[in-house]
FIKOLZA-1660 file (N, C-alpha, C; in steps of 0.1 Angstrom, whole numbers, plus 5000, padded with zeros to 4 digits):
% residues 115
   i   px   py   pz ch aa at
   1 4175 9685 2783  A  M  N
   1 4170 9678 2770  A  M CA
   1 4166 9684 2761  A  M  C
   2 4175 9683 2750  A  T  N
   2 4172 9687 2736  A  T CA
   2 4158 9691 2732  A  T  C
   3 4155 9700 2725  A  P  N
   3 4145 9699 2716  A  P CA
   3 4139 9687 2706  A  P  C
   4 4149 9683 2701  A  S  N
   4 4146 9670 2693  A  S CA
   4 4144 9658 2702  A  S  C
   5 4150 9655 2710  A  A  N
   5 4148 9644 2723  A  A CA
   5 4133 9646 2726  A  A  C
   6 4131 9656 2732  A  K  N
   6 4118 9660 2737  A  K CA
   6 4106 9655 2727  A  K  C
   7 4108 9659 2715  A  F  N
   7 4101 9657 2705  A  F CA
   7 4099 9642 2701  A  F  C
   8 4110 9635 2701  A  E  N
   8 4107 9622 2699  A  E CA
   8 4102 9614 2709  A  E  C
   9 4107 9615 2723  A  I  N
   9 4098 9609 2733  A  I CA
   9 4084 9615 2733  A  I  C
  10 4079 9626 2731  A  L  N
  10 4065 9629 2730  A  L CA
  10 4057 9622 2719  A  L  C
  11 4065 9625 2707  A  F  N
  11 4061 9616 2694  A  F CA
  11 4056 9601 2697  A  F  C
  12 4066 9596 2701  A  K  N
  12 4065 9582 2703  A  K CA
  12 4053 9579 2715  A  K  C
  13 4054 9586 2726  A  S  N
  13 4043 9586 2733  A  S CA
  13 4028 9586 2732  A  S  C
  14 4023 9597 2721  A  L  N
  14 4015 9599 2714  A  L CA
  14 4012 9589 2705  A  L  C
  15 4017 9577 2703  A  G  N
  15 4016 9569 2692  A  G CA
  15 4020 9569 2678  A  G  C
  16 4032 9580 2678  A  G  N
  16 4038 9584 2666  A  G CA
  16 4046 9573 2661  A  G  C
  17 4052 9570 2649  A  W  N
  17 4061 9559 2644  A  W CA
  17 4069 9564 2632  A  W  C
  18 4077 9558 2629  A  G  N
  18 4081 9558 2613  A  G CA
  18 4090 9569 2609  A  G  C
  19 4093 9578 2616  A  L  N
  19 4100 9590 2614  A  L CA
  19 4114 9590 2612  A  L  C
  20 4119 9595 2600  A  V  N
  20 4132 9595 2594  A  V CA
  20 4137 9607 2597  A  V  C
  21 4151 9608 2604  A  K  N
  21 4158 9620 2607  A  K CA
  21 4167 9627 2598  A  K  C
  22 4166 9641 2597  A  E  N
  22 4173 9644 2587  A  E CA
  22 4172 9642 2573  A  E  C
  23 4161 9641 2570  A  Y  N
  23 4159 9635 2556  A  Y CA
  23 4159 9645 2544  A  Y  C
  24 4169 9640 2534  A  K  N
  24 4170 9649 2523  A  K CA
  24 4162 9647 2513  A  K  C
  25 4153 9657 2507  A  F  N
  25 4141 9652 2503  A  F CA
  25 4145 9660 2487  A  F  C
  26 4152 9668 2483  A  A  N
  26 4153 9673 2474  A  A CA
  26 4171 9670 2465  A  A  C
  27 4171 9661 2455  A  E  N
  27 4184 9655 2452  A  E CA
  27 4191 9669 2446  A  E  C
  28 4185 9678 2440  A  S  N
  28 4189 9687 2435  A  S CA
  28 4196 9701 2444  A  S  C
  29 4192 9701 2456  A  R  N
  29 4191 9710 2469  A  R CA
  29 4200 9701 2480  A  R  C
  30 4202 9714 2489  A  R  N
  30 4209 9706 2503  A  R CA
  30 4196 9703 2514  A  R  C
  31 4185 9705 2510  A  F  N
  31 4175 9708 2518  A  F CA
  31 4171 9693 2525  A  F  C
  32 4170 9696 2537  A  R  N
  32 4166 9682 2544  A  R CA
  32 4154 9687 2555  A  R  C
  33 4148 9677 2559  A  F  N
  33 4137 9680 2570  A  F CA
  33 4145 9676 2584  A  F  C
  34 4139 9678 2594  A  D  N
  34 4141 9674 2608  A  D CA
  34 4135 9661 2608  A  D  C
  35 4124 9658 2603  A  Y  N
  35 4119 9647 2606  A  Y CA
  35 4110 9642 2592  A  Y  C
  36 4110 9632 2586  A  Y  N
  36 4101 9629 2576  A  Y CA
  36 4092 9614 2579  A  Y  C
  37 4081 9613 2573  A  H  N
  37 4074 9601 2574  A  H CA
  37 4070 9599 2561  A  H  C
  38 4070 9583 2557  A  L  N
  38 4070 9580 2541  A  L CA
  38 4053 9584 2536  A  L  C
  39 4046 9587 2544  A  S  N
  39 4034 9593 2542  A  S CA
  39 4034 9604 2536  A  S  C
  40 4043 9614 2535  A  G  N
  40 4044 9627 2529  A  G CA
  40 4042 9639 2539  A  G  C
  41 4046 9635 2553  A  V  N
  41 4045 9643 2565  A  V CA
  41 4059 9645 2568  A  V  C
  42 4064 9661 2570  A  S  N
  42 4074 9664 2576  A  S CA
  42 4075 9675 2587  A  S  C
  43 4083 9673 2595  A  V  N
  43 4084 9683 2608  A  V CA
  43 4094 9688 2607  A  V  C
  44 4096 9701 2610  A  E  N
  44 4105 9706 2614  A  E CA
  44 4104 9715 2626  A  E  C
  45 4117 9716 2634  A  L  N
  45 4116 9723 2649  A  L CA
  45 4124 9734 2644  A  L  C
  46 4115 9746 2646  A  E  N
  46 4123 9757 2643  A  E CA
  46 4126 9766 2656  A  E  C
  47 4139 9766 2654  A  G  N
  47 4149 9774 2665  A  G CA
  47 4148 9788 2664  A  G  C
  48 4150 9794 2674  A  G  N
  48 4154 9810 2675  A  G CA
  48 4144 9819 2672  A  G  C
  49 4130 9814 2674  A  V  N
  49 4121 9823 2673  A  V CA
  49 4120 9839 2680  A  V  C
  50 4122 9836 2692  A  W  N
  50 4124 9849 2697  A  W CA
  50 4140 9855 2701  A  W  C
  51 4150 9852 2698  A  T  N
  51 4161 9854 2693  A  T CA
  51 4169 9857 2683  A  T  C
  52 4162 9859 2672  A  R  N
  52 4164 9862 2659  A  R CA
  52 4175 9853 2654  A  R  C
  53 4171 9840 2655  A  G  N
  53 4178 9828 2650  A  G CA
  53 4179 9827 2636  A  G  C
  54 4185 9817 2629  A  R  N
  54 4187 9816 2615  A  R CA
  54 4172 9817 2606  A  R  C
  55 4162 9812 2614  A  H  N
  55 4146 9807 2607  A  H CA
  55 4141 9824 2607  A  H  C
  56 4146 9835 2613  A  T  N
  56 4139 9848 2614  A  T CA
  56 4147 9855 2607  A  T  C
  57 4158 9856 2603  A  R  N
  57 4167 9865 2597  A  R CA
  57 4163 9865 2585  A  R  C
  58 4167 9875 2575  A  P  N
  58 4164 9875 2563  A  P CA
  58 4164 9865 2552  A  P  C
  59 4178 9858 2551  A  S  N
  59 4185 9851 2543  A  S CA
  59 4178 9837 2546  A  S  C
  60 4178 9832 2560  A  G  N
  60 4174 9821 2564  A  G CA
  60 4156 9821 2562  A  G  C
  61 4151 9831 2564  A  F  N
  61 4137 9831 2562  A  F CA
  61 4132 9828 2546  A  F  C
  62 4139 9836 2536  A  L  N
  62 4137 9832 2523  A  L CA
  62 4144 9819 2520  A  L  C
  63 4149 9813 2525  A  N  N
  63 4159 9800 2520  A  N CA
  63 4146 9790 2526  A  N  C
  64 4141 9794 2540  A  D  N
  64 4130 9786 2541  A  D CA
  64 4118 9784 2535  A  D  C
  65 4115 9797 2529  A  M  N
  65 4102 9798 2521  A  M CA
  65 4102 9788 2509  A  M  C
  66 4117 9789 2500  A  E  N
  66 4122 9782 2492  A  E CA
  66 4118 9767 2493  A  E  C
  67 4125 9762 2505  A  K  N
  67 4124 9749 2509  A  K CA
  67 4109 9743 2513  A  K  C
  68 4104 9754 2516  A  Y  N
  68 4087 9748 2520  A  Y CA
  68 4079 9747 2503  A  Y  C
  69 4079 9759 2496  A  N  N
  69 4074 9759 2482  A  N CA
  69 4078 9743 2478  A  N  C
  70 4091 9743 2476  A  L  N
  70 4095 9732 2470  A  L CA
  70 4087 9719 2475  A  L  C
  71 4086 9717 2490  A  A  N
  71 4081 9704 2493  A  A CA
  71 4065 9705 2489  A  A  C
  72 4059 9717 2491  A  A  N
  72 4045 9718 2489  A  A CA
  72 4044 9712 2472  A  A  C
  73 4050 9718 2463  A  S  N
  73 4050 9713 2450  A  S CA
  73 4057 9699 2447  A  S  C
  74 4060 9689 2461  A  M  N
  74 4061 9677 2457  A  M CA
  74 4050 9671 2466  A  M  C
  75 4040 9680 2471  A  G  N
  75 4030 9670 2477  A  G CA
  75 4034 9667 2492  A  G  C
  76 4042 9673 2497  A  I  N
  76 4048 9671 2511  A  I CA
  76 4039 9682 2521  A  I  C
  77 4034 9674 2531  A  L  N
  77 4030 9684 2541  A  L CA
  77 4039 9688 2552  A  L  C
  78 4042 9700 2554  A  V  N
  78 4051 9705 2564  A  V CA
  78 4045 9711 2577  A  V  C
  79 4049 9701 2589  A  F  N
  79 4045 9707 2602  A  F CA
  79 4056 9719 2609  A  F  C
  80 4054 9724 2614  A  R  N
  80 4066 9737 2618  A  R CA
  80 4061 9737 2634  A  R  C
  81 4071 9735 2643  A  I  N
  81 4070 9734 2657  A  I CA
  81 4079 9746 2664  A  I  C
  82 4075 9753 2671  A  P  N
  82 4088 9760 2676  A  P CA
  82 4094 9751 2688  A  P  C
  83 4109 9753 2687  A  S  N
  83 4115 9744 2695  A  S CA
  83 4116 9747 2709  A  S  C
  84 4111 9761 2713  A  H  N
  84 4111 9763 2727  A  H CA
  84 4096 9759 2733  A  H  C
  85 4090 9754 2722  A  D  N
  85 4074 9748 2729  A  D CA
  85 4070 9735 2726  A  D  C
  86 4078 9726 2726  A  I  N
  86 4075 9708 2723  A  I CA
  86 4064 9704 2731  A  I  C
  87 4054 9703 2728  A  S  N
  87 4042 9697 2737  A  S CA
  87 4034 9689 2728  A  S  C
  88 4023 9680 2733  A  A  N
  88 4015 9671 2727  A  A CA
  88 4005 9681 2718  A  A  C
  89 4002 9695 2721  A  N  N
  89 3992 9703 2715  A  N CA
  89 4000 9705 2701  A  N  C
  90 4012 9705 2699  A  W  N
  90 4016 9708 2685  A  W CA
  90 4018 9693 2678  A  W  C
  91 4022 9683 2687  A  I  N
  91 4026 9668 2682  A  I CA
  91 4013 9662 2680  A  I  C
  92 4004 9663 2685  A  Y  N
  92 3989 9652 2684  A  Y CA
  92 3986 9654 2670  A  Y  C
  93 3985 9666 2666  A  P  N
  93 3978 9668 2651  A  P CA
  93 3988 9663 2644  A  P  C
  94 4002 9662 2646  A  I  N
  94 4012 9655 2633  A  I CA
  94 4009 9639 2631  A  I  C
  95 4006 9631 2646  A  V  N
  95 4003 9617 2647  A  V CA
  95 3995 9615 2640  A  V  C
  96 3981 9624 2642  A  E  N
  96 3966 9622 2636  A  E CA
  96 3969 9622 2621  A  E  C
  97 3976 9630 2616  A  T  N
  97 3978 9631 2602  A  T CA
  97 3986 9621 2594  A  T  C
  98 3995 9617 2602  A  I  N
  98 4004 9604 2596  A  I CA
  98 3996 9590 2595  A  I  C
  99 3987 9590 2609  A  N  N
  99 3980 9576 2608  A  N CA
  99 3971 9577 2594  A  N  C
 100 3963 9591 2595  A  Q  N
 100 3952 9591 2583  A  Q CA
 100 3958 9586 2569  A  Q  C
 101 3972 9594 2566  A  R  N
 101 3976 9593 2553  A  R CA
 101 3981 9579 2551  A  R  C
 102 3986 9574 2564  A  S  N
 102 3990 9560 2562  A  S CA
 102 3981 9552 2560  A  S  C
 103 3965 9552 2566  A  N  N
 103 3958 9544 2562  A  N CA
 103 3956 9545 2548  A  N  C
 104 3957 9555 2540  A  Q  N
 104 3952 9560 2529  A  Q CA
 104 3960 9552 2517  A  Q  C
 105 3974 9553 2521  A  C  N
 105 3983 9546 2514  A  C CA
 105 3988 9532 2517  A  C  C
 106 3983 9528 2527  A  Q  N
 106 3985 9513 2532  A  Q CA
 106 4000 9510 2534  A  Q  C
 107 4005 9524 2545  A  I  N
 107 4020 9520 2549  A  I CA
 107 4020 9512 2560  A  I  C
 108 4029 9504 2560  A  S  N
 108 4032 9491 2570  A  S CA
 108 4042 9497 2577  A  S  C
 109 4040 9491 2593  A  T  N
 109 4052 9497 2602  A  T CA
 109 4062 9486 2599  A  T  C
 110 4061 9476 2594  A  D  N
 110 4072 9468 2589  A  D CA
 110 4080 9471 2577  A  D  C
 111 4071 9473 2569  A  T  N
 111 4081 9476 2556  A  T CA
 111 4085 9492 2553  A  T  C
 112 4077 9502 2560  A  Q  N
 112 4078 9514 2558  A  Q CA
 112 4082 9521 2547  A  Q  C
 113 4070 9517 2539  A  S  N
 113 4067 9521 2522  A  S CA
 113 4056 9523 2519  A  S  C
 114 4049 9532 2512  A  C  N
 114 4037 9537 2509  A  C CA
 114 4038 9525 2495  A  C  C
 115 4025 9516 2497  A  Q  N
 115 4025 9507 2487  A  Q CA
 115 4013 9513 2479  A  Q  C
% end
């Protein structure tokens, strides 16, 4: 099972809802989040943590810093999960944060928009 598939199954089983896959959040850049919720919460599955993957090599690391700083300047909260350790321990706080933010801005599971 891929890390993405495992994440999606666990996320839904913990009560998660409303994620958009491969969400492009900055028109001027090619930045995408692995998952994004309209409450302003994003999720990145970080691969290659122990194998010197793209996210841990200098150019990839610096690019990720630029991406995450831009997201922060836009008010987007970014959760990062190591793809080798997809578990409820990582996902449950994301579900809780989405639910809290959704209650604050009245996101509906029907409309999928922050009103």
